[in-house]
N, C-alpha and C positions, 0 to 999 in steps of 0.2 A: 504494500500500500504506500509506504513512504517513498519508494523508488518511483512509482507512477506519479505521485504528487510532485516530486522534484522534477521529473521529466516534463510534466505539464507546465510547471512554473518557468522552466528554461525555455520551452517552446513559446509560451505566451510572451515572455520578455523579449524574445527575438522578433516576434510579430509587432510588438509595441515599438521597439527600436526602429523597425523598418518604416512604420507609419510616421514617426516624428511627432511634431506638436499637434498634428491634425488627427487625433484619435479619440475614441470614446471610452478608453480605459481610464477611470478616475483614480488618481492617487488619493491617499487619505487626506492630505493637506488640501488638495483641490476640492474634494468632496465636502469637507467642513467649511471651506471658504464659500462655496456655492450656497450652502445652507444658510450661512450668516448673511450673505448678500440678499437672498430671497426673503429672509425674515425682515431685514431692513427695508427692502423695497415694498413689501406688503404693508408695513407700518406707515408708509407715506401715503397721504391722501392726495397730495399734489406735488408737482415738481419732480416726477420721475424722469430719469434720463433714458436715452435710447437703449443702452445696454441693460438697464433694469427691466424694461419692457420685454426685451428679447429673452432674458432669463426667466421671467414670469410666464412667458409663452412656452418655453421649453421644459421647465421644471416646476415642481411644487414640493412642499414639505408636509409630511404627515407625522404626528407624534403618536408613537405606540409605547404605552406605559411611560417611561421616562426617556426614551430614545427617539430622536428625530431622524426620520428616514427621507431620503430624496426619492421622489417618484416623478413619473411623467404625468402631466395634468389629465384628469379623467374627463373624457368627452361625454356629451349628452347621449351619443349613440351607444356607447358601451360603458358598463360600470366596472370593467376590469381595471385593476390597479397594476401598473408596471413599475417595479422597483428598480432604481439605479443602485448599483453596488460599487463599493470601493474595490480596487484591484486586489487588496489583501483578503477580501471575502471569498475569492474564487477558491 
């Protein structure tokens, strides 16, 4: 089991390195940073900047017990919740 997990992590890191900055694999720091930015943007009633509107369109935050999780916004068509995970959660 440990060998397959290590092999998976090495292959995943290779794919991430090939993609460069344009990837969807969220580091722990980036994940927490997005949650903080979304919380701040949601608290503003006025004066949001373009990047905040883009973040709010792309992500949302849901609180489960005491943990905040990053999700894709739930559409009116579907009630399915799609969670975004940190790379370390793989």
